[in-house]
C-alpha positions as CSV (number, residue, x, y, z in Angstrom):
1,M,-14.6,-69.2,21.4
2,A,-13.3,-65.8,20.1
3,I,-14.3,-62.8,22.2
4,K,-14.6,-59.6,20.3
5,A,-14.2,-56.2,21.9
6,R,-17.2,-53.9,21.5
7,N,-15.2,-50.7,21.2
8,T,-12.6,-51.0,18.5
9,R,-10.1,-48.2,18.2
10,N,-9.7,-46.4,14.9
11,L,-6.0,-45.7,14.3
12,Q,-6.4,-43.5,11.3
13,F,-5.7,-39.7,11.4
14,N,-8.1,-37.4,9.6
15,M,-6.0,-34.7,7.7
16,A,-9.1,-32.6,6.6
17,S,-8.9,-30.3,9.5
18,M,-5.2,-29.9,9.2
19,S,-5.4,-29.0,5.5
20,D,-8.1,-26.4,6.3
21,L,-5.9,-24.8,8.9
22,V,-2.9,-24.7,6.4
23,F,-5.1,-23.0,3.7
24,L,-6.4,-20.5,6.2
25,L,-2.9,-19.6,7.3
26,L,-1.8,-19.3,3.6
27,I,-4.7,-16.9,2.8
28,F,-3.9,-14.9,5.9
29,F,-0.2,-14.4,5.0
30,M,-1.0,-13.7,1.4
31,L,-3.4,-10.9,2.3
32,T,-1.2,-9.3,5.0
33,S,1.9,-9.4,2.8
34,T,0.1,-7.4,0.0
35,L,-0.8,-4.6,2.5
36,I,2.9,-4.0,3.4
37,A,4.7,-1.7,0.9
38,P,8.4,-2.2,1.5
39,S,10.5,0.6,0.5
40,A,13.9,-0.7,-0.8
41,I,15.2,2.9,-1.4
42,K,16.4,4.4,1.8
43,L,15.0,7.8,2.4
44,L,14.8,10.2,5.3
45,L,11.2,11.4,4.9
46,P,10.1,14.8,6.2
47,S,8.1,14.7,9.4
48,S,4.5,15.8,9.7
49,D,1.5,15.5,12.1
50,S,-0.8,14.9,9.2
51,R,-2.3,11.4,9.0
52,T,-4.0,11.3,5.5
53,M,-4.2,7.9,4.1
54,A,-5.1,7.2,0.4
55,P,-4.8,4.1,-1.7
56,Q,-1.7,4.3,-3.8
57,T,-1.6,3.5,-7.5
58,V,2.1,4.2,-8.2
59,T,5.1,5.4,-6.1
60,V,7.8,7.8,-7.1
61,Y,11.0,8.1,-5.1
62,I,13.6,10.9,-5.0
63,D,16.6,10.0,-3.0
64,A,19.2,12.2,-1.4
65,D,21.4,12.1,-4.5
66,R,18.4,13.6,-6.4
67,Q,17.8,10.5,-8.5
68,M,14.2,9.6,-9.4
69,F,12.8,6.1,-9.2
70,L,9.5,4.9,-10.5
71,E,8.6,1.8,-8.5
72,E,12.3,1.3,-7.7
73,Q,13.4,1.7,-11.4
74,P,15.7,4.7,-12.0
75,V,14.1,7.2,-14.4
76,D,14.6,10.8,-15.7
77,L,11.7,13.2,-16.2
78,D,10.8,12.0,-19.7
79,E,10.9,8.4,-18.6
80,L,8.8,9.3,-15.6
81,R,6.1,10.8,-17.8
82,S,5.9,7.7,-20.0
83,G,6.1,5.4,-17.0
84,L,3.3,7.2,-15.2
85,L,1.2,7.2,-18.3
86,S,1.4,3.4,-18.5
87,S,1.0,2.9,-14.7
88,L,-2.0,5.2,-14.5
89,A,-3.7,3.9,-17.7
90,G,-7.2,2.9,-17.0
91,H,-7.5,4.9,-13.8
92,T,-9.4,8.2,-13.8
93,E,-8.5,9.1,-10.2
94,G,-5.2,7.5,-9.3
95,S,-2.8,8.5,-6.6
96,V,0.9,9.1,-7.1
97,V,2.7,8.7,-3.8
98,L,5.9,10.8,-3.8
99,R,8.5,9.7,-1.3
100,S,11.2,12.4,-1.3
101,D,14.2,12.7,0.9
102,Q,14.0,15.7,3.2
103,S,17.2,17.1,1.8
104,V,15.9,17.2,-1.8
105,P,15.2,20.8,-3.1
106,V,11.5,21.6,-3.6
107,Q,12.0,22.1,-7.3
108,Y,12.4,18.3,-7.8
109,V,9.1,17.7,-6.0
110,V,7.4,20.4,-8.1
111,N,8.8,18.7,-11.3
112,V,7.0,15.5,-10.4
113,I,3.8,17.4,-9.6
114,D,4.1,19.2,-13.0
115,V,4.5,15.8,-14.8
116,V,1.3,14.5,-13.2
117,E,-0.6,17.8,-13.9
118,R,0.4,17.6,-17.6
119,I,-1.0,14.0,-17.7
120,N,-4.2,15.2,-16.0
121,S,-4.7,18.0,-18.5
122,A,-3.8,16.0,-21.5
123,Q,-6.0,13.0,-20.6
124,N,-8.8,14.9,-18.7
125,V,-8.3,12.8,-15.5
126,K,-7.8,13.7,-11.8
127,H,-4.7,12.0,-10.5
128,K,-3.4,13.2,-7.2
129,V,0.1,13.6,-5.9
130,I,0.6,12.7,-2.2
131,L,3.8,13.6,-0.4
132,A,4.8,10.8,2.0
133,T,6.0,11.9,5.4
134,Q,6.9,10.2,8.6
135,P,5.4,11.0,12.0
136,H,7.2,13.3,14.4
137,A,9.6,11.7,16.8
138,R,8.4,12.1,20.4
């Protein structure tokens, strides 16, 4: 006579909960990685106590050698204008974040502001220029 056990053990592993966990981690890392804006161009930003935050549309860099970069691509003033026009197309109130080294003369910063203002007046839009700074060292 064969005796059967009432409680049989199921030796299968359910992967549904593990795949849910992997997808949640993937979504988390994808969202947090887009919030970080790495700056590959090394700059020593001026310091400030101001903490104004605004969503950036495009970033312009001016390094210590007075070279301009539009989203890490080297440009001159004419290329900056055309690059900003294409980057800000479709936006009526975009933000241009200007990351300028603290040793750069003010005239270079004013040149970028003038380019954005010419775009504003020609296209009747309201793009802003925001000067990026770093907090004071304590």
